[in-house]
N, C-alpha and C positions, 0 to 999 in steps of 0.2 A: 712216327708222331702219329697217335691216333687221331681221331676226328675231335674228341673232346680237347685234347691239347691244342689243337689246330684253332678250334673255337676260342678257346681261352686265350691264346696267344694273338688271334685277330683282335679280341675285346681289349686286350692290353695296349696293342698298337693303336687302336681307335681313341681309347682313353688319354692316352698320352699325346697324341697328335692334334686331336680335335681343336683344342683351344689356339695353339701356337698357328696352325693353319688357317683358324678363321680370322686370327690378327694378320696375318700375311696377307689375306686375300683384299684387305682394305689398307694394304702398303705398310703396315706395321711388323717389321721383321726381327722385333726385340723379344719375340717369344722365348722362353726358356722351357726345354722338354726335360722332364724328369726321367732319368735313368734307374730303373729299380734292378739292384744285382740279382734278384730272385727271378727275374724275366728269362726267358729262354735266349741264348746268345744270338740267334738271328733276329730275334725282336729287338735287341739292344744295337745291333749293327744298323738296324734300319732307322732307329731312334737317333743314334749318334750321326748317321749320316743326314738325316734332315736337320739336325741341330747344326751341323757344320755348313751345311747350305744356308741356313736362315743368318749364321753368323757371318758368312762371307757376303752376302747380299745386304746385310747391315752396315758392314763395313764399306764396302762399295757406295751405297748410298750416302753415307757421311762424306766420304771424299769427294763425291759428286758435289754435294752442298757446300763443302770447303771450296772446291773449285768456282763453283757458282758466285760465292761471296768473294773470292779473290777478283774474278772477272768484272764484277760489280764495282769493287773498288778501283780497279784499273780504268774501267769506262769512265766512272766519275772523275778520277785523276785527269784523264784525256779531255773531258769536257771542260773541266776546269782551266787547263792549258789552253785549250781552244779559245775560251772566253776571254782569258788575258790578251791573248794575241788578237783577237778582234776588238777588244776595247782599246788596245795600244794602237792598232790600225785606224780606230775611228778618230782618235785624238790627233 
């Protein structure tokens, strides 16, 4: 690979990654990286790898939010039960 091709590959990587990584820096992992079949195979390997990382982080963030919501629901239920017990004790 000559230096012109290397520069072109770096430009393609930079162009494909910039927007998705900018979103990721503020906690938005929903970025979709465009994979161009005309890219050098190594460029696409890096792009696919970053996309997989973003997808995994995004999925784990959704799971954490679901668990937090379940925990809040369970906590609300426990508080309601405790209120009932305390109200009955007061009667």
